C-alpha positions in Angstrom: -24.9 -13.0 -5.1 -25.8 -9.3 -4.6 -24.7 -9.4 -1.0 -21.5 -10.4 -2.0 -20.9 -7.5 -4.2 -22.3 -5.0 -1.4 -20.2 -6.6 1.3 -16.9 -6.1 -1.5 -18.1 -2.4 -2.3 -17.9 -1.9 1.4 -14.7 -3.7 1.9 -13.0 -1.6 -1.1 -14.7 2.0 0.6 -13.6 0.8 3.8 -9.9 0.2 2.8 -10.3 3.8 0.7 -11.3 5.4 4.7 -8.3 3.7 6.3 -6.0 4.5 3.4 -6.4 7.9 4.0 -5.9 8.1 7.4 -2.9 6.0 7.4 -1.8 8.6 4.5 -1.9 11.3 6.7 0.2 9.3 9.6 2.8 8.6 6.9 2.4 12.1 6.2 1.6 12.1 2.6 -0.8 14.7 1.4 -2.8 15.5 -2.0 -2.1 13.3 -5.0 0.0 11.2 -2.9 -2.4 10.6 -0.1 -5.3 9.9 -2.8 -2.6 7.2 -4.4 -2.0 5.5 -1.4 -6.0 5.3 -0.3 -6.7 3.9 -4.0 -3.9 1.3 -3.5 -5.1 0.0 -0.3 -8.7 0.4 -1.8 -7.8 -1.8 -4.9 -5.8 -4.7 -2.4 -9.3 -5.4 -1.4 -9.9 -6.9 -4.9 -6.3 -8.5 -4.8 -6.1 -12.1 -2.6 -2.0 -11.3 -2.0 -2.5 -7.9 -1.5 -5.7 -8.0 0.7 -4.3 -7.9 4.1 -4.3 -4.1 4.8 -3.1 -4.3 8.3 0.4 -6.2 6.7 0.7 -3.3 4.3 -0.2 -0.5 6.7 1.9 -2.1 9.4 5.1 -2.6 6.7 4.5 0.9 5.5 4.2 2.4 9.3 7.3 0.3 10.7 9.2 1.4 7.5 8.3 4.9 8.5 8.7 5.5 12.0 4.9 6.1 12.6 4.5 4.5 16.3 0.5 2.9 16.2 -0.2 -0.2 17.4 -2.1 -3.0 16.1 -5.0 -2.5 17.6 -5.0 1.4 17.2 -5.0 0.2 13.3 -7.7 -2.3 14.0 -9.8 0.2 15.8 -9.7 2.3 13.2 -11.0 -0.2 10.6 -13.4 -1.0 12.2 -14.7 2.7 12.6 -14.2 2.8 8.7 -15.8 -0.1 8.5 -19.0 1.1 10.0 -18.7 4.4 8.1 -18.8 2.9 4.9 -21.7 0.9 5.5 -23.5 4.4 5.5 -25.2 5.9 2.6 -22.8 7.9 0.3 -23.7 11.7 0.2 -21.8 11.7 -3.3 -18.9 10.3 -4.9 -15.5 11.4 -6.7 -14.8 9.9 -10.0 -11.8 7.6 -8.2 -15.0 6.0 -6.3 -16.5 5.4 -9.6 -13.6 4.0 -10.8 -13.1 1.3 -8.1 -16.9 0.5 -8.4 -16.6 -0.2 -12.0 -13.6 -2.4 -11.5 -15.0 -3.9 -8.8 -18.5 -4.4 -10.6 -16.4 -5.9 -13.6 -14.6 -8.6 -11.2 -17.5 -9.5 -9.6 -18.9 -10.4 -12.7 -15.9 -12.7 -13.6 -16.8 -14.6 -10.2 
């Protein structure tokens, strides 16, 4: 079961990293970029919102951002690899995500 929790945290972290990339493409900065990234990270924990490719595609299309699905998937792959690396440190939002994910995993 520990592997499942580690995989879930990696997905959450990947979504957070992809969220920052997407936020930059959407011209979001500061707190708005962080909020967007956090929302995608939390989507990993919600079955109805877990398809972040579809979320990003919808947001890019609405904002007129030109990126192919292949480009988005390539960024998701790079972020997946990055998310598997040990972290040097974390901010409080990472800690909050970890706490929420652990609580959800206990309920599974």
